[in-house]
C-alpha positions, 0 to 999 in steps of 0.5 A: 500500500502506497502512502505519503508520509507527513512526518519522519518515520524511522527506517521508512523516510521523511516528510513528503516521501511516498513509501510502500508499507504493509496495509495493516501498518498503514490502516492500524497505525500510520493513517489513524495517527496522522503520520501518513495519508493515502497516495491517491492522485489528488494527494500526490498532486497536492504533494507536488505543490507543497514540495517547496515548503517541505524542502525548506523545512527539511533544510531547517531540520538538517541545519538544526541537527548539524548545530546540535551535532556540533554542540554534542560532538565529543561531549563528556556526560556524567550519569550518577547511578547506584554502583555496587562494590565491584563496579556493577550497577543496581539496574542499568543506565536508561536512555532517559537518564542519558537524555536528562544528563545531556540537557543538564550538562550542555543545555541541548535537549535530546529526545530519549528515542534518539539515544541509541544504547545498543546494549544495556550499560550495567557497569560503572566507567566510560561508555560511548553512546551514539545519538541519532539526531536526524536521519543519517546525522549522528554523533557520539557522546562519552557517558561517564557512569559513577555512583553518588559516592564517586561524585562526592569523592570526585568533588572532594578530590577537586576541593582538596586539590584546590586547597593544596594549590591555595596552600602552595600559593599562600606558602609561596607568598609568605616565603616571598614576604619573609625573603623581602623582610630578610633582605630589608633587614640585611640592607639596614 
């Protein structure tokens, strides 16, 4: 059965594409959900008249997807989950958790259905996750999975490192002051 897609349908095509699908799929899903219309002579004629508008929208979607790709390329996203003693998670990291972490870290909103996990993430550590932005436009992000304690430990380590740097700077400043005072006393 030939239908005209009114929006993108993963694996089939994009808006304005005429595709051949099973009659049950068309009658039970595509037509009632208004994802597609029947490819009749009248609808095909209307499609030809709308091709220009569809092309403009397609260009905008591709430009938006490329901008999102540029923002997400090589991004490192932290996901906090409950981790057992041996690095095993209690449960797994979901696509929704990754989408929320991306929004929190970069401000870019990604639909959870666009996150392609491939396999369940059930261990702490670093994982590469593909994100399908629009048709063939994809990017990968680095997902760092750790427990709440790992986040606290990492923050404490950063704070301790910052304190060490500040202590070293203060010590260097006090040594410089002492040297300056010593040189003033010897000069007198």
